[in-house]
C-alpha positions as CSV (number, residue, x, y, z in Angstrom):
1,X,22.0,224.0,149.4
2,X,19.1,223.6,147.0
3,X,16.0,222.2,148.8
4,X,15.6,219.4,146.3
5,X,19.3,218.3,146.7
6,X,18.9,218.7,150.5
7,X,15.9,216.3,150.5
8,X,17.7,213.7,148.3
9,X,20.7,213.7,150.6
10,X,18.5,213.2,153.6
11,X,16.9,210.2,151.7
12,X,20.4,208.9,151.1
13,X,21.1,209.1,154.9
14,X,18.0,207.0,155.6
15,X,19.0,204.4,153.0
16,X,22.5,204.3,154.4
17,X,21.5,203.7,158.0
18,X,19.1,201.0,156.9
19,X,21.6,199.0,154.8
20,X,24.2,199.3,157.6
21,X,21.7,197.9,160.1
22,X,21.1,194.9,157.7
23,X,24.8,194.4,157.4
24,X,25.3,194.4,161.2
25,X,22.4,192.0,161.7
26,X,23.6,188.4,161.6
27,X,27.0,186.9,162.0
28,X,28.7,187.2,158.6
29,X,29.0,190.9,157.5
30,X,31.8,189.9,155.1
31,X,29.6,187.7,152.9
32,X,26.6,190.1,153.2
33,X,28.7,193.0,152.1
34,X,30.3,191.2,149.2
35,X,26.9,190.0,148.0
36,X,25.5,193.5,148.5
37,X,28.3,194.9,146.4
38,X,27.6,192.4,143.6
39,X,23.9,193.4,143.8
40,X,25.1,197.0,143.3
41,X,27.4,195.8,140.5
42,X,24.4,194.2,138.8
43,X,22.5,197.5,139.0
44,X,25.5,199.3,137.5
45,X,25.7,196.7,134.8
46,X,22.1,197.2,133.8
47,X,22.7,201.0,133.6
48,X,25.8,200.8,131.5
49,X,24.0,200.8,128.1
50,X,22.2,204.0,129.1
51,X,25.1,206.1,130.4
52,X,28.1,207.6,128.8
53,X,31.5,205.9,129.1
54,X,33.6,208.0,131.5
55,X,36.0,210.4,130.0
56,X,39.7,210.1,130.6
57,X,39.7,212.7,133.3
58,X,37.3,210.7,135.4
59,X,39.1,207.4,135.4
60,X,41.9,208.2,137.9
61,X,39.1,209.1,140.4
62,X,37.1,205.9,139.6
63,X,40.2,203.8,140.2
64,X,41.3,205.7,143.2
65,X,37.9,205.5,144.8
66,X,37.8,201.7,144.0
67,X,41.1,201.3,145.9
68,X,40.0,203.3,148.9
69,X,36.6,201.5,149.0
70,X,38.4,198.1,149.5
71,X,39.9,199.4,152.7
72,X,36.5,200.8,153.7
73,X,34.8,197.4,153.2
74,X,37.3,195.7,155.4
75,X,37.2,198.2,158.2
76,X,33.4,198.4,158.2
77,X,33.2,194.6,158.6
78,X,35.7,194.7,161.4
79,X,33.9,197.5,163.2
80,X,30.7,195.5,163.3
81,X,32.5,192.4,164.4
82,X,33.8,194.1,167.5
83,X,31.2,196.9,168.2
84,X,27.5,197.6,168.4
85,X,25.8,199.4,165.6
86,X,24.7,202.2,167.9
87,X,28.3,202.6,169.1
88,X,30.6,202.3,166.1
89,X,28.3,203.7,163.4
90,X,28.1,207.2,164.9
91,X,31.9,207.2,165.3
92,X,32.7,206.2,161.8
93,X,30.0,208.4,160.2
94,X,30.5,211.3,162.6
95,X,34.2,211.6,162.1
96,X,33.9,211.6,158.3
97,X,32.6,215.2,157.9
98,X,35.5,216.6,159.9
99,X,38.0,214.8,157.6
100,X,36.1,215.7,154.5
101,X,36.2,219.4,155.6
102,X,40.0,219.1,155.8
103,X,40.2,217.4,152.4
104,X,37.8,219.8,150.8
105,X,39.9,222.7,152.0
106,X,43.2,221.2,150.9
107,X,42.1,219.9,147.5
108,X,39.1,222.0,146.5
109,X,39.6,225.2,148.4
110,X,36.3,225.0,150.2
111,X,36.3,226.9,153.5
112,X,33.8,227.0,156.5
113,X,32.2,230.1,158.0
114,X,32.4,230.6,161.8
115,X,29.2,228.7,162.5
116,X,30.6,225.8,160.4
117,X,33.7,225.8,162.6
118,X,31.5,225.6,165.7
119,X,29.6,222.8,164.1
120,X,32.9,220.9,163.6
121,X,33.8,221.3,167.3
122,X,30.3,220.1,168.4
123,X,30.7,217.0,166.2
124,X,34.2,216.3,167.5
125,X,33.1,216.6,171.1
126,X,30.2,214.2,170.5
127,X,32.6,211.7,168.9
128,X,35.1,211.9,171.7
129,X,32.3,211.2,174.2
130,X,31.6,208.0,172.4
131,X,35.2,206.8,172.4
132,X,35.4,207.2,176.2
133,X,32.2,205.3,176.9
134,X,32.3,203.5,180.3
135,X,29.9,200.8,179.2
136,X,32.0,198.9,176.6
137,X,31.7,195.2,176.2
138,X,34.9,193.2,176.0
139,X,36.7,193.8,172.8
140,X,34.7,196.9,171.8
141,X,37.8,199.1,172.0
142,X,38.8,197.4,168.7
143,X,35.4,198.4,167.3
144,X,36.2,202.0,168.0
145,X,39.6,201.7,166.3
146,X,38.1,200.2,163.2
147,X,35.3,202.8,163.3
148,X,37.9,205.6,163.2
149,X,39.7,203.9,160.3
150,X,36.3,203.5,158.6
151,X,35.7,207.3,159.0
152,X,39.1,208.0,157.4
153,X,38.4,205.9,154.4
154,X,34.9,207.4,154.1
155,X,36.5,210.9,154.0
156,X,39.0,209.8,151.4
157,X,36.6,208.2,148.9
158,X,34.1,211.1,149.5
159,X,36.6,213.7,148.4
160,X,37.8,211.5,145.5
161,X,34.2,210.9,144.3
162,X,33.2,214.5,144.7
163,X,36.0,215.6,142.5
164,X,35.4,212.6,140.1
165,X,31.8,213.4,139.7
166,X,32.7,217.0,138.8
167,X,35.4,215.8,136.3
168,X,33.1,213.3,134.6
169,X,31.3,214.1,131.4
170,X,28.3,212.2,132.8
171,X,28.0,211.8,136.6
172,X,25.5,208.9,136.0
173,X,28.2,207.1,134.0
174,X,30.7,207.7,136.7
175,X,28.4,206.2,139.3
176,X,27.5,203.1,137.2
177,X,31.1,202.3,136.3
178,X,32.3,202.8,139.9
179,X,29.7,200.4,141.3
180,X,30.4,197.9,138.5
181,X,34.2,197.9,139.1
182,X,34.6,198.3,142.9
183,X,32.7,195.2,143.8
184,X,35.2,192.9,142.2
185,X,38.3,193.0,144.5
186,X,36.4,192.7,147.8
187,X,34.2,190.0,146.3
188,X,37.3,187.9,145.4
189,X,38.7,188.4,148.9
190,X,35.5,187.1,150.5
191,X,35.3,184.3,148.0
192,X,38.8,183.2,149.2
193,X,37.9,183.6,152.9
194,X,34.7,181.6,152.5
195,X,35.8,179.1,149.8
196,X,35.4,176.1,152.2
197,X,31.8,176.9,153.2
198,X,30.7,179.2,150.3
199,X,27.5,177.5,149.5
200,X,26.2,177.7,153.1
201,X,27.3,181.4,153.3
202,X,25.5,182.2,150.1
203,X,22.3,180.3,151.2
204,X,22.2,182.1,154.5
205,X,22.9,185.6,153.3
206,X,21.7,186.2,149.7
207,X,18.2,187.5,150.4
208,X,19.4,190.1,152.9
209,X,22.4,191.0,150.7
210,X,20.2,191.8,147.7
211,X,18.1,194.1,149.8
212,X,21.3,195.7,151.2
213,X,22.7,196.3,147.7
214,X,19.4,197.7,146.5
215,X,19.6,200.3,149.4
216,X,23.3,201.0,149.1
217,X,23.4,201.8,145.4
218,X,21.0,204.8,145.6
219,X,22.3,205.8,149.0
220,X,25.8,206.5,147.7
221,X,24.8,207.3,144.1
222,X,22.7,210.2,145.3
223,X,25.6,211.5,147.4
224,X,28.0,211.4,144.5
225,X,25.5,213.3,142.4
226,X,24.9,215.9,145.1
227,X,28.7,216.4,145.7
228,X,29.1,217.1,141.9
229,X,26.9,220.2,142.3
230,X,27.2,221.2,146.0
231,X,30.0,221.8,148.5
232,X,31.6,218.5,149.6
233,X,31.6,219.3,153.3
234,X,27.9,220.2,153.4
235,X,26.8,217.1,151.5
236,X,29.0,214.8,153.7
237,X,27.8,216.4,156.9
238,X,24.1,216.3,156.0
239,X,24.5,212.6,155.0
240,X,25.7,211.8,158.5
241,X,22.3,212.6,160.0
242,X,21.9,208.9,159.4
243,X,23.6,208.4,162.9
244,X,20.3,209.2,164.6
245,X,18.4,206.5,162.7
246,X,21.2,204.0,163.2
247,X,21.2,204.5,166.9
248,X,17.4,204.1,167.0
249,X,17.6,200.9,165.0
250,X,20.4,199.5,167.1
251,X,18.7,200.3,170.4
252,X,15.1,199.7,169.5
253,X,15.3,196.8,167.0
254,X,18.5,195.0,167.7
255,X,18.5,194.9,171.5
256,X,21.7,197.0,171.9
257,X,22.1,199.1,175.2
258,X,20.0,202.2,175.1
259,X,22.6,204.1,177.2
260,X,22.0,207.8,177.6
261,X,25.7,208.5,176.5
262,X,25.1,206.9,173.1
263,X,21.8,208.8,172.5
264,X,23.3,212.1,173.6
265,X,26.5,211.6,171.6
266,X,24.5,210.7,168.4
267,X,22.2,213.7,169.0
268,X,25.3,215.9,169.4
269,X,26.6,214.7,166.0
270,X,23.3,215.4,164.4
271,X,23.1,218.9,166.0
272,X,26.5,219.7,164.6
273,X,25.5,218.4,161.2
274,X,22.4,220.7,161.2
275,X,24.6,223.7,162.3
276,X,27.0,222.9,159.5
277,X,24.2,222.9,157.0
278,X,22.7,226.1,158.3
279,X,26.1,227.8,158.1
């Protein structure tokens, strides 16, 4: 991968772990994520006059990604409701490259070299070690379930957006219109859920949500751009180095258990990601 692209994807990983930590912090990830999406929508709206309207070939991917993102938003909120950041984040993000590798092979024809296959095994083993943790809090098994569902949705929209970015006449236009559109359905869902105490939810969460959205837009926009010019599996895997930062944030700044199992598992995911990139 080109060093410049490599560096930007690493930056996207840092931004992604940071906005997920902000989402986890507090007791209402639904409102925070909906407001964050609207902040991203506002950024997309500002960019619309400066980008090309997506061509017809790109729209099926934009609409497909929007649909999958709604499932992702729901499962990511549920994973943080039932699990710790340092536990569920590595599972959801660590499982995604494995599934992206399968999707890239089936739909794009991308294959992995032998070292890449070893990397997939290393990542899988690290994820399994997390799911069999002996230090779960009550209810955290549900967090693992929703984290795995989140990983599946991440893989789906990653493959869709990788192909969509390549099909688009202007990848910046693809990104801007995607962020503009996909905030609406989840926002309406959260508005319905919080309609009886909406003003209090907005007052409590709007500042953090704006910061979250400001981080989320470049975090995924950079990934879509990178996937349009680089192999999907490599970009997805490199992006998931964010698990290390997420574990450090969860254990050092949010008071979550520092357990050696979590640190070793997250490190194993990161080692596998590096091996995948080297391959």
